[in-house]
C-alpha positions as CSV (number, residue, x, y, z in Angstrom):
1,M,37.1,-15.9,-35.2
2,E,34.7,-13.2,-34.2
3,Q,32.4,-11.4,-36.7
4,M,29.3,-9.2,-36.5
5,V,26.6,-10.5,-38.9
6,N,23.1,-9.0,-39.1
7,G,23.6,-7.3,-35.7
8,L,24.7,-10.5,-34.0
9,K,28.2,-11.2,-32.7
10,C,29.3,-14.7,-33.7
11,D,32.4,-16.0,-31.9
12,T,33.9,-19.4,-32.5
13,E,35.6,-19.2,-29.1
14,K,32.3,-18.9,-27.3
15,A,30.2,-21.3,-29.4
16,D,30.3,-25.1,-29.4
17,L,31.5,-26.9,-32.5
18,V,28.7,-29.2,-33.7
19,A,30.1,-30.7,-37.0
20,S,32.7,-30.1,-39.7
21,D,34.2,-31.5,-42.8
22,R,37.7,-31.4,-41.3
23,W,39.5,-34.7,-41.2
24,W,43.1,-36.0,-41.5
25,D,43.8,-37.6,-44.9
26,G,47.3,-38.6,-43.9
27,H,48.8,-35.3,-45.3
28,N,46.6,-32.4,-44.1
29,W,43.3,-31.3,-42.6
30,E,42.0,-29.1,-45.4
31,R,39.6,-30.2,-48.1
32,D,40.7,-28.6,-51.3
33,G,41.9,-25.6,-49.3
34,R,38.4,-25.0,-47.7
35,N,36.6,-26.2,-44.6
36,T,33.2,-25.7,-43.1
37,Y,32.4,-25.8,-39.4
38,L,28.9,-25.7,-37.9
39,Y,28.7,-24.0,-34.5
40,K,25.9,-23.5,-31.9
41,T,25.9,-20.4,-29.7
42,P,25.1,-20.4,-25.9
43,N,21.8,-18.8,-27.0
44,G,20.9,-21.7,-29.3
45,R,21.6,-20.0,-32.6
46,F,23.7,-21.7,-35.3
47,F,26.3,-20.4,-37.7
48,L,28.8,-21.7,-40.2
49,H,32.5,-20.7,-40.1
50,H,34.0,-21.1,-43.6
51,T,37.8,-21.2,-43.8
52,T,40.0,-21.0,-46.8
53,L,43.6,-21.1,-47.8
54,W,42.9,-19.7,-51.3
55,Q,44.4,-16.3,-52.3
56,G,41.6,-13.7,-52.8
57,E,39.2,-15.5,-50.5
58,R,38.6,-14.7,-46.8
59,D,37.4,-16.7,-43.8
60,H,33.8,-15.7,-43.0
61,I,30.9,-16.5,-40.7
62,E,27.4,-17.2,-42.0
63,P,24.4,-17.5,-39.7
64,V,22.0,-20.3,-40.5
65,S,18.5,-21.2,-39.4
66,P,17.8,-24.3,-37.3
67,D,16.5,-26.1,-40.4
68,E,19.6,-25.2,-42.4
69,A,21.8,-26.3,-39.4
70,R,20.0,-29.7,-39.5
71,Q,20.8,-30.1,-43.2
72,Y,24.5,-29.1,-42.6
73,Y,24.6,-31.6,-39.7
74,E,23.6,-34.3,-42.1
75,D,26.0,-33.2,-44.9
76,L,29.1,-32.6,-42.8
77,P,30.8,-35.9,-42.1
78,E,32.5,-35.2,-38.7
79,H,30.2,-34.8,-35.7
80,E,31.4,-33.3,-32.4
81,M,27.9,-33.5,-30.9
82,T,25.0,-36.0,-31.2
83,Y,21.9,-34.8,-33.0
84,E,20.1,-34.7,-29.8
85,E,22.8,-32.6,-28.1
86,A,22.8,-30.2,-31.0
87,F,19.1,-29.8,-31.6
88,G,17.4,-30.8,-28.3
89,E,15.5,-33.7,-29.8
90,A,16.1,-37.2,-31.0
91,P,16.1,-37.6,-34.8
92,E,12.9,-39.0,-36.3
93,E,12.9,-42.7,-37.1
94,A,12.7,-43.8,-40.7
């Protein structure tokens, strides 16, 4: 999906998938008809791609700050990149 948001072109084909809530439950990939994907652009910006199967709703892209991306990384269960790959630093030890 490609969408212009705040003057920036966000393209899921050119960005790297960082994390998502997409997982196979034995029947389908969708979580209640909606999924969220966190992407990182080649320029180091982050955006969410929200998908839906619900009538009256549309798939859309939402840019997020690095801090918001870190929170989504923690909240989304499926990680395609390590924290260090996504954010350029190791997570802080507890």
